[in-house]
N, C-alpha and C positions, 0 to 999 in steps of 0.2 A: 544855232549853237556856233559860237566863236571857233576859229580852227585852234586857238589855244586858251581854253576856259581857265586854265592854271596859271596863266602868265602873271609874274609878279609873286607867285608863292613860292616859298623856300622850304624844302624838305630835307631834313636829316635822318636816315635809316641806320639804325644800329643793328648790326646783323645783316648788313646789305647782300652778302655773299650767298645767301640762302636762296633755295629756289623760288620761294614764294615772294621775298623781299626783293630779289634782283628783278623779278619781273615786275613788281609796284614800281621800283626805280625807273626802269625803261618806259613803263606808260606814263608815269608822271612826268618824266622829260618830254615825252610826244605831246603830253597836254599842255606844255608850256612852262612848267615849274623847273626851278633851279635845284638840282639833286646832287646831295653829298652823301656820305655814308662811312661806316667803318664796318670791319669785322676781324675776327680774332685770327683768320689765316687766309690765304690765298686759297681759290678754287677755279674750276671752269667758269663760273658765274661772275667772279670778279674779273677775270680775263675779258668775259664777252661785256661787260659794264665798261671797260677802259676802251674797248673798240668802238662803243657808242658814244664816247665822251664824258664818261663818268669815271672820275677817279677815287676808288675806294682807298681809304686809309686802313692798314693793315695794324690791327691792335687797338684796343679800347682803352682811353685816356681821359681823366676829368679836363673839362674844356675843349673836348674834340667836336663838340656841335656849335656851329656858328650862332652867335647870339640872337638873331633874328629868326631862326629857323623853328619850326615844327617838328618835333623829334618823334619817330616812328619806330615802335618795335614790335617784336613778336613774342609770343609766350614763351619761346627758348631764352630770351634775356632775361636774367636774374634781377631781383630789385636792388642788388648791392653792384650790379655793373657800376664802374666807375664813371662811366661817361653818361649813363643814365642818371645816377645819383648828383651829378654836378649839374645837369640840365635842370632836374626838378628844383635843385636848391637854387639856381638862377632865376626860376619862374617861367622857364619855357613850356609852352604847350605840349603834352605828350600824348600822341595818338596810338592805339593799339592797330597792328597791321589789318585786322579785319575791319575797323572803322574806315580805315583808308580805302579798302577794297569795296566796302558798302558804297563810298562816295563815287567810286569809279562805276559801279554797277548801276547806278542811276544816270548815267550820261547818255546811255543807250539801251534798246530792248535787250535785256540778258538771258542768257541760259546758264543755270548753275547747276553744275554736275556734282552730286553728293553721292555717299555711300563709303561703307566701311573698306571696300575693296575695288580697286579698278577706275578710280576717279581720274587719275592721270592719263590712263591710256584711253579712256572715253571721250575724255575732253580733247585729247591729241587726234584721235580718230575724227570726230566731229570737225576740228578746224582744219585738219588736212583735207577733207572732204571740200569744205567751204572755200579753202584756199584753191584747190585743184580746179574747181567749178569757176573761179573768178569772181567769187563774193566778197573777197576782200575784208575778212571779218577782222574784229579785235579779238584777242584772247589773252589769257592769264592762266598759264597751266603751271603744275608743280613739278614740271620736269621737261628737258628740252625735247622739242618735236623735230624729229631728225630730219624730215622732209624741208624744213625751212630753217633749221639751225638756231632756233632761239625758243624760249620759254613764253615770250610775251610780245605782242605786237599792238599797235594801234592803228587799225586800217580804216579806209574809207567806207567800208560797207556799214549795213545797217546794224548788225548783230555783234554782240559780246559774248564771248564763252568764258565763263570761270569755272576754276575748281573750288568746289565750296567745302571748307574744313570743319568737320564735326568735333575734331579734338579738343579743340577749346570752347566748342559752342559759338564761334565765331560765324557760323554759317547761318546763325539765326538773324543776323544784322543785316542780310541781303533781303531783296525784295524782287525776285527774279519773275520776269514774264513766263518762264518755263523752268520747272524743278525737274531735274532727272536724278533718280535714287537707284543705284544699282544694286544695292544689298545693304542689308543692316546686321552687324555683327558685334558684339563687345570688344573693344580693343584698347581704348583708352580708361585704364581702370583708375588713374588718379583724378580724372574728371566726371567719370560715371560710376555711380555705387552699384549699379544693376543693369542688366538687359532693358528692362522694363523703362528704367529712367532715360536710357538712350533711345529707346522706342518712342517714348514721348517727345523727345527733342527732335526726332525726325518727323513726328506728327506734326510739330510746331512748324518745322520747316516746309513743310508741305502746305500748311495752312497760308502760308505767308507768299505761295506761288499763285501766279494767275492759273496755269495749268501744271499738270505733274505727270511725268512718265516714269513708271517703276516696273520694277523686276516683279513677276507675278508673286513672288513669296515673299516680298518685301512687305513688313507690316506697316503700309501707308494705306490711311481710308481712301477709298473710292477715287483712284487715280483715273486721269482722263485717257491715258493709254497704258497698257502693259506689255512687257516683252518677257520671252523666255525660250526656252529650246523647244518644248512641244505645246506649250500653251501661251497664250496672251493674243492681242492683237496685231504684235508682231512677233510671229513665232518662226523659229529657225526650221522646223520641219526636220530632215534628214540632215545630220552633220558628219562631214567627212574631216577626220584627223589623220593626216599622213605627211611624212617626210618634211615636218617643220613648218606645214601650212594648215590651213583650215577652210573647208568649203560648205557652204550651207544655201538654203533657199527661202527667200522671204518675200512674201507678199507677189508671190510669181517670179520673183527676179533671182537670178543665180548671183551669189557672193562669193567671192574668193579673197582670203587673206594671206598675206605673206608672213604672219606670225602665228605660232602654233597654240594649241589648246582650245577645249570648250569654253573656259573662262573667257578667251578673248572672242569667240562667237558672240558671248553674253554682252561683252563690251562693244562689240560692233552693232547688235541691236540697240543698244542705249543710246549709242551714236546716232543711228539712223532715226531714232526716235527724235533726237535733237535737231537732227537736220529738218527732219519733216515739219517740225514747229517752226523751224526758220524759213519754211517756205520752199524747200528742196524736195522733192517727190522722190520716194524710195527707189523708183526706177532709175534716176539719174545720181542718187547718192551712193547707192551700193556698188556699183561698177567702180566708182571712184576709189573705193577702198581697197583694190586690188594693189594699188601702188603705195600704201601705208607702209612705212618700213619700220615703225615702231616709236617709242619714247625714250630718251635716254635713261639708262639702269631699269629698263623693263625688258627683259630677256634680251639683252643686248650683247650682241657678239663682239669679245673684245680682241680675238686673234687666237693664234696657235702658239704654244710652248715650243721650245727648242726640241722636245721629245716628241712633238707630234700632236699633242692634245689640245682639242678645242676648249676655249675659255669663254664662258657666257657669264653676264654679272645680272642681277635682278635685285630690286629694292624691297622684295617680301619680307616683311617683318611679323607676320601674324600666321599662326598655323596653317590656315585656310589657304593663305597665299603660297606659303612654301609648298604645300601640297599640290596646288595647282600647277606651279612653275615645275616641280619635278615631274608631274604627269605629262606636262608639255613637252619637257626636255626628252622623254622616253620616245615621242613621235620621231626624233632624229634617229633612232636606233644606234646608240653609241655602244661599244664593246662593254664601257663600263660607265656608270652614271657616279659621279663623285660630287658630293656638297659639302661646301665649306660655309659654315653659318657663323654670324655674327649677332646674338641678342641684341636688342635695342631697348632700353629702359629697365630699370630694376623692377619696377611695378608690374610691368608686362612680362618679364621673365618669371617672376615669383609666381603669378597666377596662371600662367599658361606652358610651364615646364614639360610637363606630361605630355600635353597635345602638340608642342613642337618636338619632342622626342619620337612620337610616333609618325608625325610627318615626315620628319628627315630619315626615318627608317626605311623609307621607299627607295632611297639611294643605295647604292651599291657598297659605298664608302663613305664614310661621314667625319669631317672633323669641326669642331666647335671652339670657337674664340670666346673670350671673357665678354663681359656685356659692354656696349657701349653706352656710357651713361646720359649721353646728350644734357638735359637740364636737372637730371636728378643727380643726388650724392650717394656714394656707396654707404657712408655711416648711416644713414637714414633708413637703410635696408640691410641689417646684419644678416648674414648666412646666403645672400644672394648673389650667384655668379653663374656664369656660363657652364660650370661644373653641373649644375642642376640638370640643365638641357643634355650634356653629355652623356650624365648617367641614365637618363631615361631613355635616350637614343639608344644605347648600349642594349638596354633591357628589351628594347621593342625589336632591334635589329636582328634577332634570331642568328647570332654567331657571325654576323657580318662586320667589320672591323670600325670602330668608332674611336677617333683620337680626340684628345682634351689638349688643344694648342691654344692658350691664353693669350699670346700675342701674335699679331700678323708675322713677325718673324719666325716664331716657331712654326706657323702655319706654312710659311713659304718653304721651309727648310724640309718639312715633312713631305710636303707635295711636290716639290722638286725630285724627291727621292723615289716617288712611286708614280708619278704621271707618264703615260707612254702613249703611244700612237693609237688611235681608236677610242680613247677616253673622252670623254665630256665633263668639265669642270663646270660647276655652278657655284659662284660666289653671292651668297644671299645676306641681306641684310640692310637696314636704314641707316647705319653709321658710316664709316669708312672703309670697309672692308673691299669697295671696288678698287682702292688703292693697290691692294693685294692683286688682284686680277691685273692690272695695268703692270705691275712688276713681273708677273709670271710670263707675261707675253712679250716684255720689252727685248728679249733676247731671241724671241721665237722665229 
C-alpha cells in the first residue's frame, strides 16, 4: 500500500465538526486526500481540525462544496440542507459517512466495536492499550481519547480500530477482521421497529466479521470469545468498585481502572478481547489499562464550581446508560448526587420517558432540560418534551426534588442557587448540555 492511497482525491464533509465526521476528515487527510468541510457551529472538533490544517467553514450555504469534490454526509444532515441540495443539483457524487468509513476499514485489518452502550469507551480503551504498548494503531472513535488528545489517527501499525454505529445501520457496511459486541438494547426507535429487528441487524453484523467477541448476554450467535463479570472466556471474577476506580481479575491477571463503575469493567473486558485478537496478550494489555484516563464526555471531570461542587459530564442518553453512570458516581461518595439531564431526540424521549425517570430517581436531586432535537423536528412529535421525563422522575423520586428547567439558562440559575461543597453534579445527555458544565465551572 502506498503511503498516500487517497492522493488526488478531494472530499468535502458537510457536518465536519461532529465526532465521527471530524475523525474521518483527519484520517482522509492523513491518507493523502484534500479535505474541506462545513458545520453549523464551532466545536472542540472544529478547533482540532484547524490545528491539523483543515479549515472548516461555519455555516451551510449553497455552493459551499468545491466543484470537483465528493460530498460526504452523515444521517444528521437533512435532505434540504442547502449545501447538500446544491451539490446534488450540480451532479456531485454524494457518499454517506458509513460508506467512507467502510472504505477506510478495508485498508488495514479492522477491529469494529459495536453495541448500544460503551462503544466509545471500549474502542478508546483498546486504542489506549495499543498506543501505550507501542503498536501505533490507526483508530476512528466517536469521542476524544484523553491520553492522545484526538478522536482519530492513522498510525504505522498493523491494526485499525473503529467504532461501528448501529443507529443508521451503517455498521453493516463494514467487513471487520474482528467484531466486538458490547451489548444490544433498543435505542434508535426511528431506525428499528422492534428489539427483534435490532437483534437481526447485530446478527448480520456478526456474520460479516471473521471473528466475533461478545458480551455473554448479547444475542449474537456462536461468538468466538465471550466476556462478562461472572461468565465468559474472559470473565472478571471479583470486581472491586471504590473511590471512583474499578478493580478486577481476568485470566489470572489483576486489572485496575481509573474510571468507576461495573459497566466500565465490562468495557475493559471487551477492549481486552479486541487487543487479544490484535496479538496482544491479556497479561500485557490488562496492566496498560491502569493509565487509561477516559474518553471525552464519558464521566469526564470538568472541574469545581465557585461553591465547591464537583462537576462531571457524561454522554449518557439511554436509561441504561444514565443508571450506570449514576451508580458509578455513587462510588465517589458525594454528600449529594445531583443529575442534570437533557433528553436527546423526541422519538427516544417518547418511547423511554418512564425508564428515564426511574433511572434519574437514583440521584438525590434532579433537573431536566427540554429535548435536544438533533435531526428531528418538534412538529413531527406533538406533545413530546422533556417535561415527560421530569414528571416521571418526580413520580419515582419518592419526595426528592425534581426541577423542570427547559433551557440551559434555567438550569444554570437553579443549579447555582443550590450547589454547595460536597455535591457532585452530573450533566447527562448527547446534546449540548456539556456547555452547561463548562459554564458552571468557569468561575470555580
